[in-house]
N, C-alpha and C positions, 0 to 999 in steps of 0.2 A: 176818654183815654186819660190815663194819669200822666201829668207833665211834671217834670222835676226842674228846679231852677237853682241857680247859684246865689248865694247872698253876697251882695256887693254894696259897698257905700260909695256913692258917686253922685254928684248932681245931675239931675236928669233934663235939664232945660235946653241942653244942646241936641237932644234926640226928640224924634217925633212922638206924639202921644200914640199909644196903641189901646185899642178897645178892650174892656174887661172881660168880654166873652172869650172863649177860647184858651188858647195856651197862655200861661203866665210868663210875663218877661221879667228879665233882670238886667243888670248892666254889668259889662266886663271891661276892664280897663287893663292893659298889660297881660295878666294871666289870671285864670280862675278855675275853680275846682268844684266838680259836681260829685255828690255823695250818691253813686249809683251802683248797682251790682253788675256783673259781667252781662253783655248782651249788646244788641244792635239798638242804636239811637239815631234820630233825626235831629240835626241841629239847625234851626232857623236864627238868622242873624240880620238885624238891619245896621247897614254900614254907613259912616259918614258922620259929619258933625259941623260945628261952627266954621271950621278951617279946611282947607284943602288937604287931601292926604291920600294914602294907598294902604288898604288894610287887608290882610289875609289872615289865615287861621292854620296853625299846627295843632295836631292833636295827639295825646299820648306819647309814643316813642318818636317824637319828631315826624309823625306821618303829616304830610301836606294836604289838608283837608280843602283849603281854598287858597289859590294863588292871590296875591294882593289885587285888590280892585280899587282903582282910582276914582275918587269923589271930589267935586268941586266944594268950594265953600258953601255950606248950607244944603248940599245935596244928599240926599238918603237913597239908598239901593238896597234890596233884599236879597239874599241868597240863602240857599239850603243845602244841606249835604247829610249823607248817612254814614255813620261811623260805628266802629266795633269797640267796646270795652272788654279787656281781658286781662289775666294775669299769668304769665308776666306780659308786661305791655309790649315788649320787643319781641325778640327771637324765642321760639319755644323751649330752647334749653335754659333759658333764664340766665345765660352767660353774662349779660349785661345789667343784671339786677332785676328785681320784680317790678320796679316802678312804683309809682303812688297809688294808692287805692281810689277807685272812682275814675271819672272821666276828666282829664286834664286838657285845657284849652288854652293856647297862647296866641296872641295877637302877633302878627308878622307885617314886614312892609317897610318902605322908607319912612313913612309918616303914619304910623297907625292911629286911628282915632278910637275913642270908645265905642263900643257896639252894645245894641240891645241883643239879648240872647235867651233862646228857650230851647230846652232839650226834652225831647219826647220819645218814649221807648217805642221801638218798632221792631216787635217779635217776629213779623212775618216778612221783613225785608228780604228779597233776593240776595244771595251772597255770591261773591266772587273769591274763591279760595286761590291762594297762591302756593304752590308746592316747588319750592326751589332752594337755591343756595345764596350764598352771601351778596351775589350781584343784584338780588332783588329784596333783600331782607330789610325789616325794619330795625335800623341801628339805632339805639337809644342814645348813644353817646357819639359826639364828633370825633373824626371828620368824616367817617364813611357813610355812604348812603347807597340805598338799593332803588331800583327803578319802580319796584312795586310800592315803595314807601312814598313815591309821588303819584301813584296811580289814583288814589282818591279825589285829587283835584279836578281831574278830568271828567268826573261823573257829577251830573246834578243829582238832587235827592231821588233815592231809589235803592241802588246796590249798595251793600256794605262790602268793602274789600277787606277780606279776612287774610292777611298776610302771614302764612306760616312758614316762610322761607327760613332756612336756618343756615348759618355760616358753617361752611366746611362739609356740607351735605353732599352726598353722591346718591345714586339710585339705590346703592347697596344699603348705606346707613340710614336713609330715609325710610326704608322698609323694615330694616332691623330694629331700629331704636324706638321703643314704645312712646317716646315723647313726640314722635313726628306723625307718620301716616297712620299709625294705630289711634292717635288722638283726633286726627283730622277727619278720617273716614266717618266716624259716626256722626259728626256734625252736618255731614253734605245731606241736603234735602233735594227732593224732586224739583227740578228747574234751576237749581244752583249750577255755576260754572266753576270748573277747576283748571287753572293754568297750570300746566306742568312744564317746568323748565329745570332740569337737572342734567348736567354735563361737565361743568368745570372741574369738579372734584372725583370725576370717574377716570382718574389719570391711568389706573392700571386695569380697568374693567375690560373685559374681553367684549367683543360684539355680540357674542352669542348670549352672555349674562346681561349685557346692557339691554338688548332686545327683551329678553324674559322679564327683568325688572320694570321695564316700560309697559309691558303687557299687564303685569300685575296691578300696578298704578291705575292703568286705564280701566281695567276690569273692576277694580275696588271702586271707583268713582261711579262707573254705571250701575253697579250693583244698588247704590244708593238712590239711583235716579238722576244723578247729575250729569252735566255735559262735560266731558273731558276735551281740553284743548292743548295741543302741544305747541310750546314755545321754544324756538331754537335759541341758544345762549347768545348774550351779547359778546362781541369780539373782545379780545385783549389788545391793548396798545402795543402790538410788536410789529414794527414795519421792517422789511428788507431794504436792501440797497436800491432796488428798482422802484421804491415808493409805494409797494403793495404790502398788504398783511401777510405774515409768514404763516406756515401751518400752525405754529404754536399760537398766533394770533387768532387763527381762524379755528381754534378749540378742536384740533387733532390731538388725540391723547398719545401717551409715551408708547403704546403698543401700535401706533399708526392708524387707529380707528378714527375716522372721520365721523365725530359724534353728531354734528348737525346734519350731515348726509343720511345718517341712520334715522335720525328723528323725522326728517322729511319722508323717509321711506315708510316707517312706522305710521305716521299719520295718514299716508295714502293707503296702506294695507288695511288699517283700522276704520278708514273712512271717517275720520274725525277732522275738525279744523285745524289748519296750521298757521302760526303766526311766525313768521321767518325774521325773528330779530336779528339773527346772524347776518343774513343778506342786507338788511336795512342799516345795521350799525357799521357793517363793512362799508357799505357805499357811502355812509356819512364820514367816516373817518378817512377814507381814501379821497374823497372830494375836499376835505379840509387840509389834508396833508399831515405829515407827522408832528410838526411843531404846533400848528393851529389847532390840532385836536387834542391836545394835552389837557386843556381845561376841563374836558368832560371826565377826566380821571383825577386821581390824587397825586399831588406833586408835593410829597412830604419833606420838607426842608429839614425838619427835626431829625428824620432818620438818615438823611443824606441819599436817600433811594427814592425813585419815582415808583409808584404803585401802578402797575398796567392793567390792572384787573378791576379794583373797586372804583366806585363813581364819587365825584363831587355832588353836591346837591344840584348844581346846573347839569351836570351829565345825567344824573338820575331823571330829572325833569324832560330832558332831551330824548332819552332812551323810552321813558313812558309815553312820550308823544308818538314814538315810532310804532310802539305796541298798540296805542289807540287807533293809528291810522291803519294798522294791519287788521284791527278788529272790524272797522268799517268796510274793508276791502273783502273780509271774509264773511260779512253779513251775519256776524255773531247777534243773536236776540239781545244781547245787553248792550250793543252798540247803539240802541234807540235811547238810552239814558246818558250818553256823552254829551258834555256841554257843546253848543255851537262853536 
């Protein structure tokens, strides 16, 4: 198998020797770029060095591929993850720019250490497609984050998270715009998983149309041999005087349609798995309370207005945790790839 490596100039004495056979390794410090075409890739890294530290990996449009791993002075640990390279790097509309050609890797953590790194094509990797809106999207630019942007960090090597969530997308626009489902559907292969979470922007969608659009998305995934999975939307940070989330917070639309309830019913009728992120995020927010749950969202001082819908990096990771717990409880096949 062909292995591609980044060219980097750095002393190697602080890192362990690697045998010549097998993948070719190089060194990455700070950030590095791999000149590779679109596709799925396995990233293998050796973390640690002379000093104690904590090192993680972000790839492409700020996707969290690996949460920071703490290492003691002189300790080295190995980690692997599978990632997708595409253009544009972020949302399928390209509204945040095309990104940089190839695979971009950036070290994260409070005290990142240089890493040995190898990148290998994985054309047969199982894929997890995300069909959603801004609450799940890969945001290339700060400060917004989507929960699916954090999803790769929860998987060990194996599945590639292909996040095609689009800001502003509803069930209507995701089907109508050729950049969205028309692009995603042909990519789906037998055995792939498609997480469908569209609700926040269906503000004026009738229940009849909403159900029909969901049925079209589900049928399209099934026609390709994929497994459709319904994900109910994350709640908005909208509390009432009683300390409970309001209907707006629970994603009831402007016509009074309880969209999460419809999603639950569609999943039941279609006999497909349901990941109830609405119920789980509601329980999280209400257990924390209105003030203590704000860090999950964006408090945008420069606008003078708090954002009750979009997530901070911390919130994206917390909501991705809820999704992965739901995967385990639903016994999805891909749950076997989750990190312990």
